[in-house]
Residue frames as qw, qx, qy, qz and C-alpha x, y, z in Angstrom:
[[0.522, -0.827, -0.040, 0.203, 64.26, 50.27, 39.75],
 [0.380, 0.790, -0.373, 0.303, 67.43, 52.17, 39.77],
 [0.877, -0.247, -0.301, 0.282, 70.15, 50.22, 41.62],
 [0.478, -0.833, 0.033, 0.276, 72.39, 51.76, 44.24],
 [0.631, -0.260, 0.384, 0.622, 75.59, 51.28, 42.23],
 [0.395, 0.558, 0.473, 0.555, 74.13, 53.37, 39.38],
 [0.148, -0.950, -0.263, 0.077, 73.77, 56.51, 41.47],
 [0.539, 0.292, -0.070, 0.787, 76.00, 59.56, 41.13],
 [0.187, -0.409, -0.363, 0.816, 76.26, 62.77, 43.11],
 [0.219, 0.217, -0.124, -0.943, 73.32, 65.06, 42.31],
 [0.273, -0.183, -0.851, -0.410, 71.00, 62.24, 41.19],
 [0.589, -0.234, 0.103, -0.766, 67.35, 62.29, 42.29],
 [0.071, 0.007, -0.991, 0.111, 66.17, 59.22, 44.24],
 [0.654, 0.004, 0.147, -0.742, 62.60, 57.92, 44.09],
 [0.682, 0.146, -0.684, -0.215, 62.50, 54.18, 44.54],
 [0.841, -0.468, 0.026, -0.272, 62.07, 51.38, 47.01],
 [0.417, 0.496, -0.706, 0.286, 64.90, 49.98, 49.04],
 [0.780, -0.415, -0.461, 0.081, 65.40, 47.58, 51.96],
 [0.243, -0.835, 0.300, -0.391, 66.38, 49.23, 55.24],
 [0.763, 0.096, -0.594, 0.237, 69.21, 47.19, 56.67],
 [0.462, -0.320, -0.516, 0.646, 69.99, 49.26, 59.73],
 [0.041, -0.773, -0.197, -0.602, 68.64, 52.45, 61.25],
 [0.520, -0.301, -0.481, 0.638, 69.84, 54.59, 64.17],
 [0.101, -0.936, -0.252, -0.224, 68.88, 57.86, 65.85],
 [0.591, -0.118, -0.195, 0.774, 71.34, 60.46, 66.98],
 [0.094, -0.940, -0.268, 0.191, 71.69, 64.14, 67.84],
 [0.567, 0.633, -0.052, 0.525, 73.69, 66.77, 66.16],
 [0.446, 0.022, -0.374, 0.813, 76.15, 69.05, 68.06],
 [0.180, -0.241, -0.012, -0.954, 73.38, 71.63, 68.13],
 [0.304, 0.089, 0.772, -0.551, 71.00, 69.20, 69.85],
 [0.643, 0.290, -0.126, -0.698, 68.84, 68.43, 66.77],
 [0.711, -0.051, 0.696, -0.090, 67.66, 64.94, 66.25],
 [0.521, 0.516, -0.478, -0.483, 68.36, 63.06, 63.03],
 [0.899, -0.020, 0.419, -0.126, 68.35, 59.46, 61.74],
 [0.146, 0.562, -0.726, -0.368, 70.75, 57.44, 59.70],
 [0.892, 0.142, 0.359, -0.236, 69.54, 54.44, 57.73],
 [0.163, -0.390, 0.795, 0.435, 71.51, 51.97, 55.56],
 [0.762, 0.411, 0.105, -0.490, 69.64, 51.21, 52.46],
 [0.394, -0.323, 0.822, 0.256, 70.33, 48.11, 50.52],
 [0.840, 0.392, -0.026, -0.375, 69.70, 46.41, 47.20],
 [0.971, 0.053, 0.169, 0.163, 71.45, 43.53, 45.41],
 [0.610, 0.628, -0.134, 0.464, 74.19, 45.84, 44.17],
 [0.436, 0.131, -0.468, 0.757, 75.29, 47.18, 47.64],
 [0.309, -0.728, -0.536, 0.295, 74.36, 49.66, 50.30],
 [0.220, 0.504, 0.035, 0.834, 74.21, 53.41, 50.74],
 [0.220, -0.349, -0.578, 0.704, 73.86, 55.59, 53.82],
 [0.090, -0.646, -0.492, -0.576, 70.72, 57.72, 54.06],
 [0.210, -0.122, -0.467, 0.850, 70.38, 60.74, 56.28],
 [0.190, -0.731, -0.579, -0.306, 67.04, 61.99, 57.60],
 [0.261, 0.219, -0.276, 0.899, 67.81, 65.41, 58.91],
 [0.403, -0.136, 0.203, -0.882, 64.20, 66.19, 59.93],
 [0.124, -0.101, -0.987, -0.026, 62.61, 62.89, 61.07],
 [0.118, 0.484, 0.699, -0.513, 59.45, 64.71, 62.35],
 [0.198, 0.265, -0.297, -0.895, 58.56, 66.46, 59.12],
 [0.702, 0.263, 0.242, -0.615, 55.24, 65.77, 57.41],
 [0.695, 0.494, -0.411, -0.323, 56.76, 63.75, 54.60],
 [0.195, 0.412, -0.872, 0.179, 58.65, 61.32, 56.71],
 [0.863, -0.283, -0.141, -0.394, 56.89, 58.17, 57.65],
 [0.422, -0.605, 0.652, -0.174, 58.58, 56.21, 60.43],
 [0.896, 0.249, -0.347, -0.126, 60.14, 52.82, 59.45],
 [0.688, -0.573, 0.446, -0.008, 62.28, 50.19, 61.02],
 [0.098, -0.492, 0.826, 0.258, 65.18, 47.91, 60.03],
 [0.220, 0.084, 0.954, 0.188, 64.15, 45.26, 57.45],
 [0.435, 0.684, 0.403, -0.424, 61.19, 47.42, 56.15],
 [0.464, 0.286, 0.521, 0.657, 61.00, 48.02, 52.48],
 [0.054, -0.749, -0.272, 0.602, 60.84, 51.79, 52.10],
 [0.443, 0.718, 0.333, 0.422, 60.04, 54.12, 49.29],
 [0.460, -0.547, -0.066, 0.696, 62.55, 56.89, 49.43],
 [0.376, 0.849, 0.200, 0.313, 62.57, 60.34, 47.90],
 [0.447, -0.800, 0.117, 0.382, 65.70, 62.47, 48.12],
 [0.458, 0.854, -0.247, 0.017, 68.99, 63.50, 46.60],
 [0.913, -0.037, -0.086, 0.398, 72.41, 61.80, 46.25],
 [0.030, -0.959, 0.260, -0.112, 75.19, 63.77, 47.90],
 [0.795, 0.248, -0.419, 0.362, 78.79, 63.13, 48.67],
 [0.422, -0.846, 0.236, -0.226, 80.58, 63.21, 52.02],
 [0.484, -0.588, 0.641, 0.096, 84.17, 62.28, 52.62],
 [0.142, 0.405, -0.782, -0.451, 84.29, 60.72, 49.19],
 [0.101, 0.183, 0.977, -0.042, 81.29, 58.45, 49.86],
 [0.303, -0.304, -0.433, -0.793, 77.82, 58.84, 48.36],
 [0.018, 0.290, 0.812, -0.507, 74.83, 59.19, 50.60],
 [0.085, -0.570, -0.622, -0.530, 71.17, 60.08, 50.25],
 [0.074, 0.035, 0.363, -0.928, 69.67, 63.22, 51.75],
 [0.056, -0.423, -0.899, -0.103, 66.14, 61.94, 52.45],
 [0.182, -0.122, -0.038, -0.975, 63.13, 64.25, 51.93],
 [0.756, -0.087, 0.060, -0.646, 60.15, 61.88, 52.05],
 [0.033, 0.184, -0.982, 0.003, 59.61, 58.20, 52.93],
 [0.769, -0.040, -0.034, -0.637, 56.82, 55.70, 52.67],
 [0.439, -0.249, 0.862, -0.045, 56.70, 52.08, 53.77],
 [0.425, 0.219, -0.662, -0.577, 56.26, 49.93, 50.66],
 [0.796, -0.048, 0.363, -0.481, 53.52, 47.17, 50.69],
 [0.525, -0.083, 0.820, 0.212, 53.95, 43.53, 49.58],
 [0.581, 0.594, 0.542, 0.124, 53.55, 43.29, 45.84],
 [0.204, 0.971, -0.070, -0.102, 55.33, 46.60, 45.21],
 [0.030, -0.762, 0.644, 0.054, 58.80, 45.00, 45.30],
 [0.929, 0.123, -0.349, 0.018, 60.61, 41.72, 44.47],
 [0.667, -0.713, 0.210, 0.045, 62.73, 40.61, 47.44],
 [0.871, 0.081, 0.215, 0.435, 65.41, 39.14, 45.19],
 [0.381, 0.775, 0.032, 0.503, 66.25, 42.67, 43.99],
 [0.244, -0.876, 0.177, -0.377, 67.41, 43.61, 47.50],
 [0.863, -0.429, 0.207, 0.167, 69.80, 40.85, 48.54],
 [0.134, 0.809, -0.533, -0.209, 73.40, 41.65, 47.74],
 [0.977, 0.114, 0.178, -0.005, 74.95, 38.76, 45.81],
 [0.590, -0.415, 0.478, 0.502, 78.37, 37.59, 44.78],
 [0.355, 0.678, -0.312, -0.563, 79.66, 38.66, 41.40],
 [0.146, 0.328, -0.904, -0.232, 80.51, 35.10, 40.71],
 [0.757, -0.124, -0.414, -0.490, 78.21, 32.14, 40.08],
 [0.600, -0.483, 0.504, -0.391, 77.58, 30.20, 43.33],
 [0.967, 0.053, 0.217, -0.122, 77.30, 26.82, 41.72],
 [0.697, 0.607, -0.278, 0.261, 80.43, 27.27, 39.67],
 [0.089, -0.693, 0.560, -0.444, 82.38, 28.29, 42.78],
 [0.780, -0.312, 0.416, -0.349, 81.03, 25.29, 44.64],
 [0.952, 0.299, -0.027, 0.057, 82.22, 22.87, 41.90],
 [0.408, 0.696, -0.457, 0.375, 85.64, 24.43, 42.19],
 [0.412, -0.572, 0.551, -0.447, 85.64, 23.76, 45.89],
 [0.943, -0.045, 0.269, -0.192, 84.53, 20.19, 45.40],
 [0.761, 0.565, -0.269, 0.173, 87.41, 19.79, 42.83],
 [0.077, 0.687, -0.558, 0.459, 89.87, 20.88, 45.52],
 [0.737, -0.330, 0.454, -0.376, 88.34, 18.41, 47.97],
 [0.953, 0.291, -0.040, -0.067, 88.85, 15.69, 45.35],
 [0.562, 0.626, -0.433, 0.324, 92.59, 16.44, 45.45],
 [0.373, -0.656, 0.525, -0.393, 93.01, 15.82, 49.19],
 [0.649, 0.237, -0.720, -0.067, 94.82, 12.62, 49.54],
 [0.064, -0.190, 0.804, -0.559, 94.80, 12.12, 53.36],
 [0.297, -0.318, -0.851, -0.294, 91.92, 9.72, 53.85],
 [0.246, -0.537, -0.652, 0.476, 90.80, 11.19, 57.15],
 [0.016, -0.400, -0.007, 0.916, 90.92, 14.79, 55.99],
 [0.208, -0.051, -0.664, -0.717, 89.13, 13.85, 52.73],
 [0.300, -0.468, -0.826, -0.094, 86.35, 12.11, 54.65],
 [0.170, -0.517, -0.454, 0.706, 86.01, 14.98, 57.09],
 [0.072, 0.259, -0.251, -0.930, 85.61, 17.41, 54.20],
 [0.288, -0.203, -0.765, -0.539, 83.01, 15.17, 52.52],
 [0.197, -0.494, -0.767, 0.360, 80.99, 15.02, 55.88],
 [0.016, 0.583, 0.226, -0.781, 80.47, 18.77, 55.51],
 [0.182, 0.503, -0.320, -0.782, 80.61, 19.66, 51.78],
 [0.307, 0.107, -0.816, -0.478, 79.14, 16.54, 50.20],
 [0.267, -0.283, -0.921, 0.023, 76.86, 14.78, 52.64],
 [0.068, -0.508, -0.578, 0.635, 75.36, 17.45, 54.88],
 [0.196, 0.551, 0.560, 0.586, 72.71, 19.04, 52.65],
 [0.244, -0.906, -0.346, 0.024, 71.52, 21.46, 55.30],
 [0.480, -0.623, 0.169, 0.595, 75.03, 22.76, 55.81],
 [0.458, 0.143, 0.553, 0.681, 75.66, 22.89, 52.10],
 [0.046, 0.793, 0.506, 0.336, 72.51, 25.07, 51.48],
 [0.342, -0.910, -0.115, 0.205, 73.51, 27.50, 54.34],
 [0.580, -0.404, 0.298, 0.642, 77.12, 27.59, 53.25],
 [0.398, 0.372, 0.542, 0.640, 76.21, 28.58, 49.68],
 [0.063, -0.817, -0.434, -0.376, 73.85, 31.37, 50.86],
 [0.542, -0.729, -0.214, 0.360, 75.81, 32.79, 53.78],
 [0.226, 0.917, -0.211, 0.252, 77.85, 35.92, 53.91],
 [0.727, 0.069, -0.445, 0.519, 81.37, 35.92, 55.36],
 [0.248, -0.116, -0.431, 0.860, 80.76, 38.92, 57.52],
 [0.091, 0.759, 0.563, -0.315, 78.03, 41.33, 58.66],
 [0.270, 0.946, 0.113, -0.141, 79.61, 44.29, 56.92],
 [0.361, -0.711, 0.412, 0.441, 83.44, 44.31, 56.73],
 [0.158, 0.429, -0.721, -0.521, 84.07, 42.06, 53.67],
 [0.244, -0.044, -0.920, -0.302, 82.12, 39.57, 51.59],
 [0.249, 0.220, 0.651, -0.683, 78.88, 40.66, 53.27],
 [0.565, 0.287, -0.263, -0.727, 76.62, 39.24, 50.53],
 [0.924, 0.066, 0.275, -0.258, 74.88, 36.11, 49.47],
 [0.902, 0.368, -0.069, 0.214, 77.59, 33.68, 48.46],
 [0.035, 0.881, -0.385, 0.273, 80.22, 35.70, 50.29],
 [0.645, -0.530, 0.544, -0.089, 81.29, 32.90, 52.56],
 [0.901, 0.222, 0.337, 0.157, 81.76, 30.53, 49.67],
 [0.482, 0.831, -0.093, 0.261, 83.60, 33.16, 47.63],
 [0.251, -0.818, 0.473, -0.210, 85.92, 33.96, 50.60],
 [0.824, -0.285, 0.489, -0.028, 86.55, 30.31, 51.37],
 [0.856, 0.431, 0.200, 0.205, 87.37, 29.46, 47.81],
 [0.317, 0.882, -0.209, 0.281, 89.74, 32.42, 47.49],
 [0.465, -0.713, 0.492, -0.181, 91.52, 31.59, 50.78],
 [0.899, -0.047, 0.430, 0.068, 91.85, 27.91, 49.71],
 [0.730, 0.636, 0.072, 0.241, 93.24, 28.90, 46.29],
 [0.017, 0.895, -0.371, 0.246, 95.78, 31.27, 47.94],
 [0.697, -0.483, 0.518, -0.109, 96.84, 28.41, 50.25],
 [0.913, 0.242, 0.310, 0.109, 97.18, 26.09, 47.31],
 [0.509, 0.794, -0.161, 0.293, 99.55, 28.56, 45.69],
 [0.333, -0.781, 0.493, -0.190, 101.62, 28.83, 48.87],
 [0.881, -0.191, 0.434, -0.011, 102.06, 25.15, 48.67],
 [0.803, 0.531, 0.077, 0.258, 103.79, 25.48, 45.23],
 [0.243, 0.831, -0.286, 0.412, 106.24, 27.87, 46.69],
 [0.296, -0.582, 0.624, -0.429, 106.99, 26.49, 50.19],
 [0.630, 0.127, -0.746, -0.175, 107.63, 22.75, 50.07],
 [0.133, 0.072, -0.840, 0.521, 107.49, 22.26, 53.86],
 [0.530, -0.018, 0.168, -0.831, 103.75, 23.06, 53.95],
 [0.246, 0.189, 0.949, -0.048, 101.44, 20.02, 54.46],
 [0.229, -0.050, -0.431, -0.872, 99.05, 20.77, 51.58],
 [0.413, -0.398, -0.789, -0.222, 96.26, 18.42, 52.75],
 [0.345, -0.495, -0.566, 0.562, 96.28, 19.91, 56.24],
 [0.090, -0.299, -0.031, 0.949, 96.39, 23.48, 54.99],
 [0.256, -0.137, -0.559, -0.777, 93.68, 23.19, 52.37],
 [0.405, -0.466, -0.786, -0.027, 91.43, 21.37, 54.72],
 [0.278, -0.491, -0.434, 0.703, 91.90, 24.12, 57.36],
 [0.040, 0.131, -0.231, -0.963, 91.33, 26.79, 54.67],
 [0.356, -0.295, -0.679, -0.570, 88.05, 25.17, 53.56],
 [0.512, -0.535, -0.669, 0.068, 86.90, 24.73, 57.24],
 [0.325, 0.041, -0.358, 0.875, 88.23, 27.97, 58.77],
 [0.258, -0.012, 0.081, -0.963, 84.95, 29.90, 58.52],
 [0.284, -0.259, -0.859, -0.338, 82.36, 27.08, 58.43],
 [0.188, -0.488, -0.720, 0.456, 80.75, 28.32, 61.67],
 [0.092, 0.099, -0.109, -0.985, 79.84, 31.56, 59.89],
 [0.385, -0.284, -0.713, -0.513, 76.67, 29.60, 58.88],
 [0.504, -0.570, -0.632, 0.149, 75.75, 29.72, 62.60],
 [0.347, -0.306, -0.260, 0.848, 77.34, 32.92, 63.71],
 [0.161, 0.162, -0.178, -0.957, 75.33, 35.04, 61.27],
 [0.534, 0.405, 0.616, -0.414, 71.60, 34.86, 60.59],
 [0.473, 0.348, 0.646, 0.487, 70.33, 34.37, 56.99],
 [0.023, 0.006, -0.166, -0.986, 69.60, 37.30, 54.77],
 [0.276, 0.785, -0.004, 0.555, 68.09, 39.80, 54.80],
 [0.537, -0.843, -0.008, 0.007, 68.96, 40.16, 58.48],
 [0.722, 0.408, -0.297, 0.474, 72.62, 38.95, 58.15],
 [0.238, -0.768, 0.297, -0.516, 73.18, 39.77, 61.79],
 [0.174, 0.318, -0.871, 0.332, 74.93, 38.07, 64.68],
 [0.721, -0.370, -0.532, -0.247, 72.95, 35.26, 66.32],
 [0.623, -0.715, 0.214, -0.234, 72.86, 34.72, 70.09],
 [0.944, -0.130, 0.155, 0.262, 75.23, 31.76, 69.59],
 [0.609, 0.564, -0.017, 0.557, 77.50, 33.92, 67.46],
 [0.109, -0.832, 0.194, -0.508, 77.74, 36.62, 70.06],
 [0.761, -0.586, 0.238, -0.146, 78.37, 34.19, 72.91],
 [0.865, -0.180, 0.377, 0.277, 80.87, 31.90, 71.18],
 [0.107, 0.759, -0.429, -0.479, 82.02, 33.30, 67.86],
 [0.849, 0.438, -0.197, -0.219, 82.78, 31.47, 64.60],
 [0.310, 0.602, -0.719, 0.155, 86.31, 30.55, 65.53],
 [0.328, -0.244, 0.807, -0.426, 85.43, 28.57, 68.65],
 [0.796, 0.279, 0.314, -0.437, 82.25, 27.07, 67.01],
 [0.684, 0.579, -0.409, -0.171, 84.27, 26.10, 63.87],
 [0.083, 0.465, -0.852, 0.224, 86.84, 24.28, 66.01],
 [0.542, -0.037, 0.689, -0.480, 84.04, 22.45, 67.81],
 [0.788, 0.425, 0.037, -0.444, 82.35, 21.51, 64.55],
 [0.529, 0.579, -0.620, -0.033, 85.58, 20.04, 63.16],
 [0.144, -0.352, 0.851, -0.362, 86.37, 18.26, 66.41],
 [0.688, 0.083, 0.518, -0.501, 82.95, 16.60, 66.49],
 [0.784, 0.507, -0.213, -0.288, 83.18, 15.59, 62.79],
 [0.357, 0.521, -0.769, 0.096, 86.63, 14.03, 63.38],
 [0.380, -0.229, 0.759, -0.476, 85.31, 12.10, 66.40],
 [0.811, 0.251, 0.261, -0.459, 82.75, 10.47, 64.12],
 [0.687, 0.570, -0.437, -0.107, 85.50, 9.16, 61.80],
 [0.942, -0.317, 0.075, 0.078, 86.94, 5.90, 63.01],
 [0.834, -0.054, 0.104, 0.539, 90.71, 6.02, 63.66],
 [0.255, 0.898, 0.010, 0.359, 91.05, 9.73, 62.98],
 [0.653, 0.068, -0.386, 0.648, 94.56, 10.60, 64.33],
 [0.381, -0.789, -0.347, 0.336, 94.52, 12.64, 67.56],
 [0.374, -0.455, 0.148, 0.794, 97.49, 14.82, 66.51],
 [0.161, 0.271, 0.582, 0.750, 96.02, 15.50, 63.04],
 [0.204, -0.787, -0.562, -0.153, 92.78, 16.63, 64.67],
 [0.434, -0.713, -0.153, 0.528, 94.67, 18.88, 67.10],
 [0.349, -0.154, 0.359, 0.852, 96.63, 20.40, 64.20],
 [0.013, 0.516, 0.637, 0.572, 93.46, 21.08, 62.20],
 [0.309, -0.837, -0.449, 0.041, 91.68, 22.64, 65.16],
 [0.465, -0.524, -0.013, 0.713, 94.79, 24.76, 65.96],
 [0.290, 0.161, 0.467, 0.820, 94.74, 26.14, 62.43],
 [0.161, -0.684, -0.571, -0.424, 91.14, 27.19, 62.81],
 [0.499, -0.753, -0.329, 0.274, 91.66, 28.60, 66.35],
 [0.489, -0.469, 0.150, 0.720, 94.71, 30.60, 65.13],
 [0.504, 0.453, 0.520, 0.521, 93.50, 31.88, 61.83],
 [0.025, 0.978, 0.165, 0.127, 92.98, 35.53, 62.92],
 [0.600, 0.522, -0.289, 0.533, 96.72, 35.52, 63.86],
 [0.158, 0.308, -0.490, 0.800, 96.72, 37.53, 67.13],
 [0.181, -0.409, -0.796, 0.407, 94.93, 37.36, 70.42],
 [0.105, 0.450, 0.213, -0.861, 93.82, 41.00, 70.01],
 [0.346, 0.177, -0.517, -0.762, 92.27, 40.08, 66.62],
 [0.800, -0.082, 0.091, -0.588, 90.09, 37.39, 68.22],
 [0.709, 0.254, -0.658, -0.006, 92.24, 34.33, 67.83],
 [0.805, -0.573, 0.055, -0.142, 92.12, 32.10, 70.92],
 [0.817, -0.281, 0.271, 0.424, 95.62, 30.87, 69.87],
 [0.147, 0.818, -0.401, -0.385, 98.59, 32.46, 68.07],
 [0.877, 0.396, -0.240, -0.126, 99.79, 30.35, 65.10],
 [0.539, -0.595, 0.593, 0.056, 102.31, 27.63, 66.10],
 [0.742, 0.168, 0.604, 0.238, 102.20, 25.68, 62.83],
 [0.158, -0.217, 0.456, 0.848, 103.55, 26.76, 59.50],
 [0.026, -0.424, -0.782, -0.455, 100.18, 25.85, 58.02],
 [0.162, -0.787, -0.526, 0.278, 98.36, 28.06, 60.63],
 [0.194, -0.562, 0.132, 0.793, 100.64, 31.00, 59.69],
 [0.098, 0.040, 0.693, 0.713, 99.90, 30.42, 55.95],
 [0.080, -0.620, -0.763, -0.164, 96.18, 30.29, 56.64],
 [0.181, -0.754, -0.311, 0.550, 96.24, 33.48, 58.65],
 [0.133, -0.413, 0.342, 0.833, 98.02, 35.39, 55.88],
 [0.012, 0.214, 0.781, 0.586, 95.73, 34.00, 53.14],
 [0.129, -0.723, -0.671, 0.100, 92.57, 34.84, 55.20],
 [0.194, -0.705, -0.138, 0.669, 93.90, 38.37, 55.93],
 [0.159, -0.190, 0.520, 0.817, 94.91, 39.01, 52.34],
 [0.038, -0.428, -0.795, -0.429, 91.55, 38.00, 50.86],
 [0.179, -0.760, -0.566, 0.263, 89.62, 39.98, 53.45],
 [0.179, -0.656, 0.018, 0.733, 91.59, 43.17, 52.87],
 [0.130, -0.071, 0.636, 0.758, 91.67, 42.90, 49.08],
 [0.082, -0.575, -0.760, -0.293, 87.84, 42.42, 48.94],
 [0.197, -0.777, -0.397, 0.448, 87.32, 45.22, 51.46],
 [0.155, -0.479, 0.248, 0.828, 89.41, 47.60, 49.32],
 [0.087, 0.192, 0.788, 0.579, 87.57, 46.34, 46.21],
 [0.106, -0.705, -0.701, -0.008, 84.22, 47.11, 47.74],
 [0.213, -0.700, -0.138, 0.668, 85.47, 50.54, 48.90],
 [0.099, -0.272, 0.461, 0.839, 86.45, 51.42, 45.32],
 [0.033, -0.392, -0.822, -0.413, 83.24, 50.08, 43.88],
 [0.185, -0.731, -0.619, 0.219, 81.33, 52.23, 46.37],
 [0.119, -0.783, -0.056, 0.608, 82.75, 55.53, 45.29],
 [0.625, 0.702, 0.231, 0.252, 83.15, 57.56, 42.14],
 [0.212, -0.946, 0.208, 0.129, 85.85, 59.71, 43.73],
 [0.786, 0.370, -0.231, 0.438, 89.45, 59.81, 42.62],
 [0.079, 0.669, -0.384, 0.631, 92.00, 60.72, 45.28],
 [0.103, 0.164, -0.798, 0.571, 92.14, 60.34, 49.01],
 [0.523, -0.413, -0.615, -0.421, 89.13, 58.62, 50.56],
 [0.488, -0.661, 0.217, -0.527, 89.85, 59.16, 54.24],
 [0.122, -0.450, 0.836, -0.289, 91.01, 57.04, 57.05],
 [0.831, -0.062, -0.420, -0.359, 89.94, 53.36, 56.96],
 [0.629, -0.575, 0.442, -0.281, 90.17, 51.47, 60.27],
 [0.984, 0.015, 0.177, 0.028, 90.89, 48.11, 58.75],
 [0.739, 0.491, -0.084, 0.452, 93.96, 49.44, 56.94],
 [0.523, -0.686, -0.127, 0.490, 94.97, 51.88, 59.62],
 [0.369, -0.177, 0.330, 0.851, 95.62, 54.36, 56.98],
 [0.379, 0.657, 0.072, -0.648, 94.18, 57.14, 54.77],
 [0.599, 0.099, 0.715, 0.347, 93.65, 55.31, 51.51],
 [0.182, 0.535, -0.257, -0.784, 93.52, 56.58, 48.00],
 [0.714, 0.476, 0.512, -0.034, 91.46, 55.66, 44.82],
 [0.038, -0.590, 0.458, 0.664, 93.50, 56.01, 41.64],
 [0.800, 0.515, 0.206, -0.229, 92.66, 55.38, 38.07],
 [0.579, -0.238, 0.574, 0.528, 95.32, 53.57, 35.90],
 [0.386, 0.716, -0.159, -0.560, 95.77, 55.60, 32.73],
 [0.862, 0.227, 0.423, 0.163, 95.86, 53.46, 29.63],
 [0.241, -0.540, 0.395, 0.704, 98.70, 54.16, 27.38]]
């Protein structure tokens, strides 16, 4: 098969892809059309079905594997497929592993890096709490390794949660070399735990969508509860330390309008907020650049609140 990342404007498309999302809409002229997000392990691409009632279009739903015939076009600097024909693929015509987006890094190697950082936590209570999740709880470990960090904004792929958590933790570790007042054990523990409830907020692939629990409570509240319960199971866990750790989790989005139940009140909470925000935005920009062949202005991006530009560094 030809992977999505290999496409260029003008290419013909005739292959099977997983439909991640599908919506119906109407043009300004009142004509019905459909938009589908097609996915393989290298990424996603938007597909437009301008005439959904034509003879060659077979109706399909989200999570169907669909054979698509069409042409790659460009709109606002982003590639999309102008779909001419569709057919629902049958089991045996595709390998499901070809359609799950995956981290560019090895999951097991990343997990060993995380375990090494846990080994460096000196506070016995925080060390034991981390081991409860990342060493002893095999069900959690499996979900953590395979989960994404988001539905679509950043790290929305298998291993994305682990990749994001490791990056945030390493950024926080760097902060500790520059700002001596930071409590390294508290900050790194908070970094490793800040998104642990993403394993419950989002369903497994290929759905990778919000669960009922995720919609009702959200990963920040659930993460604080998970950490609180784990601390309660550890005899003698200091109350103030537990409160500080939960505060870092509750405040890691930084502002109330960004979904944080609390605004950072600890130096460690501020550091975690900036590390989380930095990694999310750098990954989002990376994915944006990898998803376009354009050079120049790419249009307004809501996350950055700016019209962003793709540039190529000229080698001397």
